[in-house]
C-alpha positions as CSV (number, residue, x, y, z in Angstrom):
1,M,142.6,103.3,111.8
2,T,141.9,103.7,108.1
3,L,138.5,102.5,106.9
4,G,137.0,102.1,103.5
5,I,133.3,102.7,102.9
6,Q,132.4,99.0,103.0
7,Q,134.4,98.4,106.2
8,F,132.7,101.3,107.9
9,Q,129.2,100.0,106.9
10,H,130.0,96.6,108.4
11,L,131.2,98.2,111.7
12,A,128.3,100.6,111.8
13,R,125.7,97.8,111.3
14,Q,127.0,96.2,114.5
15,R,126.1,99.4,116.4
16,L,122.6,100.0,115.0
17,S,119.9,97.4,115.4
18,N,116.9,99.1,113.8
19,E,115.4,97.6,110.7
20,D,116.4,100.5,108.5
21,A,120.0,100.6,109.8
22,A,121.6,99.7,106.4
23,L,119.8,102.5,104.6
24,E,120.4,105.0,107.4
25,I,124.2,104.3,107.3
26,E,124.2,104.8,103.6
27,L,122.4,108.2,104.0
28,M,125.0,109.2,106.7
29,L,127.8,108.4,104.3
30,C,126.1,110.2,101.4
31,Q,125.9,113.4,103.5
32,V,129.4,113.3,104.9
33,L,131.0,112.3,101.6
34,K,128.7,114.5,99.5
35,K,128.2,111.5,97.2
36,S,125.3,109.4,95.9
37,R,124.3,105.9,97.1
38,I,125.4,104.7,93.6
39,F,128.9,106.0,94.4
40,L,128.9,104.0,97.6
41,R,128.1,100.8,95.9
42,T,130.4,101.5,92.9
43,W,133.4,102.4,94.9
44,P,133.1,100.5,98.2
45,D,136.8,100.5,98.9
46,T,137.1,104.3,98.9
47,L,139.0,105.3,102.0
48,L,137.4,107.7,104.5
49,T,139.4,110.6,106.0
50,E,139.9,110.9,109.7
51,A,137.6,113.9,109.8
52,Q,134.9,111.9,107.9
53,V,135.1,109.0,110.3
54,T,134.9,111.4,113.3
55,Q,131.7,113.0,111.8
56,L,130.2,109.6,111.0
57,D,130.9,108.4,114.6
58,A,129.1,111.4,116.0
59,Y,126.1,110.6,113.8
60,L,126.1,107.0,115.0
61,Q,126.3,108.1,118.6
62,Q,123.2,110.3,118.2
63,R,121.4,107.5,116.4
64,E,122.2,105.1,119.2
65,Q,120.7,107.5,121.6
66,G,117.4,107.5,119.6
67,V,117.8,110.8,117.8
68,P,115.8,110.5,114.5
69,L,118.0,110.4,111.4
70,A,116.2,113.4,109.9
71,Y,117.3,115.6,112.9
72,I,120.9,114.2,112.7
73,L,121.1,115.0,109.0
74,G,118.9,118.1,109.2
75,E,116.7,117.2,106.3
76,R,113.9,114.9,105.1
77,A,112.5,114.1,101.7
78,F,108.7,114.8,101.4
79,W,106.7,114.7,98.2
80,T,109.1,116.1,95.6
81,L,110.8,118.4,98.1
82,N,113.9,118.2,100.3
83,L,112.9,119.8,103.6
84,S,115.2,121.1,106.3
85,V,114.0,120.0,109.8
86,S,115.1,120.5,113.4
87,P,113.6,119.6,116.7
88,E,111.5,122.7,116.4
89,V,109.2,120.9,113.9
90,L,107.8,117.5,113.4
91,I,109.5,115.3,110.9
92,P,107.2,115.0,107.8
93,R,105.9,111.5,107.4
94,P,105.1,109.7,104.1
95,D,101.5,109.3,105.4
96,T,100.9,113.0,105.2
97,E,101.6,112.9,101.5
98,C,98.1,111.2,101.3
99,V,96.7,114.5,102.7
100,V,98.4,116.4,99.9
101,E,97.1,113.9,97.3
102,K,93.5,114.4,98.6
103,V,93.7,118.2,98.4
104,L,95.0,118.0,94.9
105,A,92.2,115.5,93.9
106,L,89.5,117.7,95.5
107,A,90.7,120.7,93.5
108,Q,90.4,118.9,90.2
109,G,92.6,121.5,88.5
110,K,90.8,124.6,89.7
111,Q,92.6,127.7,90.8
112,W,92.3,127.6,94.6
113,R,93.1,129.7,97.6
114,V,94.3,127.3,100.4
115,A,95.3,127.8,104.0
116,D,97.6,125.3,105.8
117,L,97.1,125.7,109.5
118,G,100.0,124.7,111.8
119,T,102.3,124.3,108.9
120,G,105.5,123.3,110.9
121,S,108.2,122.6,108.3
122,G,105.8,123.8,105.6
123,A,105.5,120.3,104.1
124,I,101.8,120.4,103.1
125,A,101.8,124.1,101.9
126,L,105.0,123.8,99.9
127,S,104.0,120.5,98.3
128,L,100.7,122.0,97.1
129,A,102.5,125.2,95.9
130,K,105.0,123.0,94.0
131,E,102.2,121.3,92.2
132,H,100.2,124.5,91.6
133,P,102.3,127.7,91.3
134,E,99.1,129.5,90.3
135,W,97.4,128.9,93.7
136,S,97.3,131.4,96.5
137,I,98.5,129.6,99.6
138,V,98.8,130.8,103.2
139,A,100.7,128.9,105.8
140,T,100.2,129.7,109.5
141,D,102.0,128.6,112.7
142,L,101.8,129.7,116.3
143,Y,105.6,129.4,116.7
144,P,108.0,131.8,115.0
145,Q,110.8,129.1,115.2
146,S,108.6,126.8,113.1
147,L,107.7,129.6,110.6
148,A,111.4,130.4,110.2
149,I,112.1,126.8,109.1
150,A,109.1,126.8,106.7
151,K,110.2,130.0,105.1
152,H,113.7,128.6,104.8
153,N,112.2,125.5,103.1
154,A,110.4,127.7,100.6
155,Q,113.6,129.4,99.7
156,K,115.5,126.2,99.6
157,N,113.0,124.7,97.1
158,Q,112.6,127.9,95.2
159,I,108.9,128.4,96.0
160,R,108.1,132.1,96.2
161,H,104.3,132.3,96.3
162,V,103.4,131.0,99.8
163,E,102.5,133.6,102.4
164,F,103.7,132.7,105.9
165,V,101.8,134.3,108.9
166,Q,102.2,133.8,112.6
167,G,99.2,133.1,114.8
168,S,97.0,130.5,116.4
169,W,94.9,128.5,113.9
170,F,92.4,130.9,112.2
171,E,93.6,134.0,114.1
172,P,95.9,135.4,111.3
173,L,93.6,134.6,108.4
174,T,91.9,137.1,106.2
175,G,89.3,136.5,103.6
176,L,87.8,133.1,102.5
177,F,89.5,130.0,101.2
178,D,88.5,127.2,98.9
179,C,90.2,124.7,101.2
180,I,91.6,124.6,104.7
181,V,94.0,121.8,105.5
182,S,95.8,120.9,108.7
183,N,97.9,118.2,110.4
184,P,97.2,119.3,114.0
185,P,98.2,117.7,117.3
186,Y,96.0,114.6,117.8
187,I,97.8,112.2,120.2
188,V,96.6,111.5,123.7
189,A,99.0,112.6,126.4
190,N,99.4,109.0,127.8
191,D,99.8,107.3,124.5
192,P,102.7,104.8,124.9
193,H,103.9,105.5,121.3
194,L,105.0,109.0,122.5
195,A,108.1,107.4,124.0
196,Q,109.3,106.8,120.4
197,L,108.7,110.4,119.6
198,R,110.5,111.9,122.6
199,H,112.9,114.0,120.4
200,E,110.1,115.7,118.5
201,P,108.2,118.8,119.7
202,Q,105.4,117.5,122.0
203,R,103.4,120.7,121.4
204,A,102.9,119.5,117.8
205,L,101.9,116.0,118.8
206,V,99.7,116.0,121.9
207,A,96.2,117.4,122.3
208,D,93.8,117.5,125.2
209,K,90.4,115.8,125.3
210,E,91.6,112.4,124.2
211,G,93.6,114.0,121.4
212,L,90.6,115.8,119.9
213,S,90.7,119.3,121.2
214,D,92.5,120.9,118.2
215,L,90.6,118.8,115.7
216,A,87.3,119.8,117.3
217,H,88.3,123.5,117.3
218,L,89.2,123.3,113.6
219,V,86.0,121.6,112.7
220,Q,83.8,124.0,114.6
221,H,85.3,127.2,113.2
222,A,86.6,126.4,109.7
223,A,83.3,127.1,108.0
224,D,83.7,130.8,108.8
225,Y,86.8,130.9,106.6
226,V,85.7,128.6,103.7
227,V,83.7,129.6,100.7
228,Q,80.4,127.9,100.0
229,G,81.3,124.5,98.6
230,G,84.8,124.7,100.0
231,W,86.6,121.9,101.8
232,L,88.1,121.1,105.2
233,V,90.9,118.4,105.2
234,L,92.2,117.2,108.5
235,E,94.9,114.6,109.3
236,H,94.3,112.6,112.4
237,G,95.2,109.3,114.2
238,F,94.4,105.9,112.8
239,D,91.6,105.4,115.3
240,Q,90.0,108.8,115.1
241,G,88.2,108.7,111.7
242,A,84.8,107.9,113.0
243,V,84.8,110.5,115.7
244,V,86.1,113.2,113.3
245,R,83.4,112.4,110.8
246,Q,80.8,112.8,113.7
247,L,82.3,116.1,114.7
248,M,82.1,117.4,111.1
249,Q,78.6,116.2,110.6
250,A,77.4,117.8,113.9
251,A,79.0,121.0,112.7
252,G,77.1,121.0,109.4
253,W,79.8,119.7,107.1
254,I,78.5,117.5,104.2
255,H,80.0,114.8,102.0
256,T,82.3,113.8,104.9
257,M,84.6,110.8,104.2
258,T,87.7,109.3,105.7
259,G,90.7,108.3,103.7
260,Q,93.5,105.9,104.4
261,D,97.3,106.2,104.4
262,Y,99.7,104.0,102.5
263,G,99.5,101.4,105.3
264,G,95.7,101.2,105.0
265,N,95.0,103.1,108.2
266,D,92.5,105.9,108.6
267,R,94.6,109.0,108.2
268,Y,92.5,112.0,107.2
269,T,88.9,113.1,107.0
270,V,87.3,115.7,104.7
271,G,84.1,117.6,104.7
272,Q,82.5,120.2,102.4
273,R,80.8,123.4,103.4
274,C,77.1,123.4,102.3
């Protein structure tokens, strides 16, 4: 059966019921055809080859099974970067861009040394490095598979001044930093939303003690690795802002505040070392 682009889009929309189906189908077409979305709309009658239809059908089958589009296509846009992703790392979310924005705002143009702990795909570290090539940035992760993806993303985006080191949280760090930033696991093990995230690495999502164990560890020990007046910036769940502020204040951090994501939900908390 010979199909044009528009015909395929019509048939594909009958298979996908999610609200972003039309966009996702366009992105599948863009990758398989190696064309832009403008091309799809300008030349909707372009015929697809049998091989292209087969590949697109495979994509649709995975999507019907709930596999995230980012894993199907192997990439995700974040900040000004195009990041490769796989089930070894979390898919970067737009809400984490708010964390990047906050670190940039706190720095106020100063030359900083920053550590991104649990970097995953490298989204935070590489975004900061893209904005500030003069900064010294260290990105850590416990898992070598994750670090391999982060290193690949650095090469892919032509970012050469991020140091990647393997280890648990502060373990591989040396020296002091102007800022430590992290998007650690913070979801409770029985959270019903985890069902929607079943294809993503649970080790990067779930934390003990009501989702607070890793956040508490970072709060309690970060001051040993931050210069006087330096900052700690932690992403967390929408309902954890108050408790993370309390943890920071109890640990001696000052000027604590919680910021919101693009949806208006609490998304990160910062504190300064006195």
